[in-house]
C-alpha positions in Angstrom: -21.4 202.1 89.0 -21.7 202.0 85.2 -18.0 201.0 84.6 -18.3 198.3 87.3 -21.5 197.0 85.7 -19.8 196.8 82.3 -17.0 194.8 83.8 -19.4 192.4 85.4 -21.3 192.0 82.2 -18.1 191.3 80.2 -17.0 188.8 82.8 -20.3 187.0 82.6 -20.1 186.9 78.7 -16.6 185.4 78.9 -17.8 182.8 81.3 -20.7 181.9 79.1 -18.4 181.6 76.0 -15.9 179.4 77.9 -18.7 177.2 79.1 -20.1 176.9 75.6 -16.7 175.9 74.3 -16.3 173.3 77.0 -19.7 171.8 76.4 -19.1 171.7 72.6 -15.8 169.9 73.1 -17.4 167.4 75.5 -20.2 166.8 73.1 -17.8 166.2 70.2 -15.9 163.7 72.3 -19.1 161.8 73.1 -20.2 161.7 69.5 -18.2 158.5 68.9 -16.2 155.8 70.7 -13.2 154.0 69.2 -14.1 150.3 69.4 -10.9 148.8 67.9 -7.8 149.8 65.9 -5.7 147.2 64.1 -2.4 147.8 62.2 -1.3 145.0 59.9 2.3 145.5 58.7 3.6 143.9 55.4 7.1 143.0 54.3 7.5 146.2 52.2 6.7 148.4 55.2 3.1 149.2 54.1 0.6 149.3 57.0 -3.0 148.6 56.6 -5.1 150.3 59.3 -8.5 149.0 60.2 -10.6 151.1 62.7 -14.1 150.6 64.0 -16.2 153.2 65.7 -19.5 153.3 67.6 -21.2 156.5 66.6 -24.0 158.6 68.1 -26.7 158.2 65.4 -27.9 161.8 66.1 -24.6 163.2 65.1 -24.4 164.5 61.5 -20.6 164.3 61.3 -17.6 163.4 63.4 -13.9 164.4 63.3 -11.5 161.5 63.8 -7.7 161.9 64.5 -5.6 159.8 62.1 -2.4 158.0 62.8 -0.7 159.7 59.8 -1.4 162.6 57.5 -0.1 160.5 54.5 -2.7 157.9 53.7 -4.2 156.2 50.7 -6.7 153.6 49.6 -9.3 154.9 52.0 -12.6 153.1 52.5 -15.3 154.3 55.0 -18.4 152.1 55.5 -21.4 152.1 57.8 -23.0 149.1 59.5 -24.8 148.3 56.2 -21.5 148.2 54.2 -22.5 151.4 52.5 -19.8 153.9 51.4 -19.8 157.0 53.6 -18.6 160.4 52.5 -15.5 161.8 54.2 -12.9 164.6 54.0 -9.3 164.4 55.1 -7.6 167.5 56.4 -4.0 166.9 57.5 -4.1 164.3 60.2 -7.8 164.5 60.8 -10.8 162.9 58.9 -14.3 164.4 59.0 -16.9 161.7 58.4 -20.5 162.5 57.4 -22.1 159.8 59.6 -25.7 160.9 58.9 -27.5 158.6 61.3 -25.0 155.7 61.2 -24.4 153.7 64.4 -21.2 152.0 63.4 -18.4 153.2 61.1 -15.4 151.2 59.8 -12.4 153.0 58.3 -9.6 151.3 56.4 -6.6 152.9 54.8 -2.9 152.3 53.9 0.1 154.2 54.9 3.9 154.0 54.4 4.6 156.9 56.7 4.9 155.0 60.0 7.7 152.6 59.1 11.4 153.0 58.2 14.3 150.7 57.4 17.9 150.9 58.3 20.1 148.1 57.0 18.1 144.9 57.8 16.1 146.5 60.7 12.6 147.8 60.2 11.1 150.2 62.8 7.5 151.2 63.4 7.1 154.7 65.0 3.5 155.6 66.0 2.0 158.1 68.4 -1.4 156.7 69.2 -4.3 158.3 71.2 -6.1 154.9 71.1 -5.5 151.4 72.3 -4.5 149.4 69.2 -3.3 146.0 68.1 -0.2 145.7 65.8 0.4 142.6 63.7 4.0 142.4 62.6 4.8 140.9 59.2 4.8 137.1 58.8 7.7 135.4 60.6 9.1 138.7 61.8 11.5 138.6 64.8 10.8 141.3 67.4 14.1 142.9 68.6 13.1 146.2 70.4 10.2 147.8 72.2 10.2 151.3 73.6 7.7 150.3 76.3 6.1 147.1 77.6 2.9 146.3 75.7 -0.3 145.3 77.3 0.0 141.8 75.7 2.1 139.9 73.2 0.4 137.1 71.3 0.9 134.9 68.3 -1.7 135.1 65.4 -0.8 132.4 62.9 2.7 133.4 61.7 2.4 137.0 63.0 3.3 138.5 66.4 0.4 140.5 67.7 1.2 143.4 70.1 -1.6 145.1 72.2 -0.5 148.7 72.8 -1.9 151.4 75.1 -2.1 155.1 74.1 1.5 156.4 73.9 4.4 157.1 71.5 5.8 153.7 70.5 8.9 152.6 68.7 9.0 148.9 67.7 11.9 147.3 65.7 11.9 143.9 64.0 13.8 142.0 61.3 12.4 139.8 58.6 13.6 136.3 57.4 15.2 135.9 54.0 12.7 134.5 51.5 13.4 130.8 50.8 14.9 129.8 47.5 13.0 127.9 44.9 13.0 124.3 46.0 13.4 123.2 42.3 16.7 125.1 42.1 18.2 123.2 45.1 17.0 119.8 44.0 19.8 117.3 43.4 20.7 117.0 39.8 21.3 113.2 40.0 18.2 111.0 39.5 17.3 107.5 38.6 17.8 106.6 34.9 14.7 106.8 32.7 14.0 104.1 30.2 14.6 105.3 26.6 10.9 104.6 25.6 9.6 106.9 28.3 12.2 109.5 27.3 11.0 109.5 23.7 7.4 109.8 24.7 8.3 112.6 27.2 10.2 114.5 24.5 7.2 114.2 22.1 4.8 115.4 24.8 7.1 118.3 25.8 7.5 119.3 22.1 3.7 119.4 21.6 3.2 121.3 24.8 5.9 123.9 23.8 4.3 124.3 20.4 0.9 124.8 21.9 2.3 127.3 24.4 4.0 129.2 21.6 0.7 129.3 19.6 -1.2 130.6 22.6 1.4 133.2 23.3 1.4 134.4 19.7 -2.4 134.5 19.7 -2.8 136.2 23.0 0.4 138.1 23.3 -0.2 138.2 27.0 2.1 138.7 29.9 4.4 136.0 31.4 2.5 134.9 34.5 5.4 132.6 35.7 7.8 135.5 35.4 5.5 137.8 37.4 5.1 135.2 40.2 8.9 134.5 40.3 9.7 138.2 40.4 7.2 138.7 43.3 7.7 135.8 45.8 5.9 137.8 48.5 2.5 137.4 46.7 -0.2 135.7 48.6 -2.3 132.8 47.2 -5.3 135.1 46.4 -2.9 137.5 44.6 -1.7 134.6 42.4 -5.2 133.4 41.6 -6.3 136.9 40.5 -3.2 137.2 38.3 -3.9 133.8 36.7 -7.5 134.8 36.1 -6.4 138.0 34.4 -4.1 135.9 32.2 -6.9 133.6 31.3 -8.9 136.7 30.2 -6.2 137.8 27.8 -4.4 140.0 30.4 -7.3 142.3 31.4 -10.7 142.2 33.0 -13.2 144.5 34.6 -13.4 144.6 38.4 -17.0 143.3 38.1 -15.7 140.2 36.3 -13.1 139.6 39.0 -15.8 139.9 41.7 -17.9 137.4 39.8 -14.9 135.0 39.6 -14.2 135.3 43.3 -17.6 135.7 45.0 -16.4 134.5 48.4 -13.9 137.4 48.7 -15.4 140.6 50.3 -15.6 143.6 48.1 -13.2 145.6 50.3 -10.6 142.8 50.4 -10.7 142.5 46.6 -10.4 146.3 46.3 -7.3 146.3 48.5 -5.8 143.3 46.6 -6.1 145.0 43.2 -4.6 148.2 44.6 -1.7 146.2 46.1 -1.0 144.7 42.7 -1.1 148.1 41.2 1.4 149.4 43.9 3.7 146.5 43.0 3.5 147.6 39.3 2.0 144.2 38.4 -1.3 145.6 37.1 -2.5 149.0 35.9 -6.1 150.3 36.5 -7.9 152.1 33.7 -11.2 153.9 33.9 -13.5 152.6 31.1 -16.8 154.4 31.2 -18.2 153.8 34.7 -16.0 150.8 35.4 -12.4 150.1 36.3 -10.5 147.7 34.0 -7.5 145.8 35.6 -4.8 145.0 33.1 -1.6 143.0 33.7 1.5 144.8 32.7 3.6 143.1 30.0 
């Protein structure tokens, strides 16, 4: 009787432990719900991931599977746009929600795209429904499965994908040449008087520019923009503002100059310029200083 009683007790304990594990897993799954996941792909293969969650406000922390173990430029905010603490372990992120109801996560990754010749390919194994925005004016050439929907958002193709392992290939158009270079050299003859005035004005402008360059010894903005034709309008405006400030400014000054740009968008813009080696970021006291590279 005693051995049999021990076996029954052991079996009961094992059942209780199994039930506890099952309940714990179920509770963990119910701590949050993925509301949306968006992948925005850029010409250089960089992917910006934006993910929103609805969270159980009684949960102190949640563990979220990531789309890649190689990520950077991470921002985690609650519904009040307050930064939330997190920890990344491999391809999982533990977020200290501490009563938050909504969480937004943004990060960048280069690990999901590859390029062979002129063909770019996105490879992603997603446990979520997600929306993929291909680079501007990209041409879709291959899909491993049929997406839930294919739409057009501005100059981007938007693909709605269900949970699966996806492989999507596309090609990019060649960037247009400078229209000024293709302009016909022949033009209408200019009266000599206008030509003299123009020469004087150009000479004065050149001298003024030389004096400014000598005084500021700043970077060549025109050269930067020509070397990076993929820059967006807001990128160019920030670069021009830095040039006006002598080539460097604190992030707080940039935010003051562009008050309509969300803080997270400006943060990503500056990091994008840093990644393109256009600017470098220096820590000065408690602030970040953004400086154009010469």
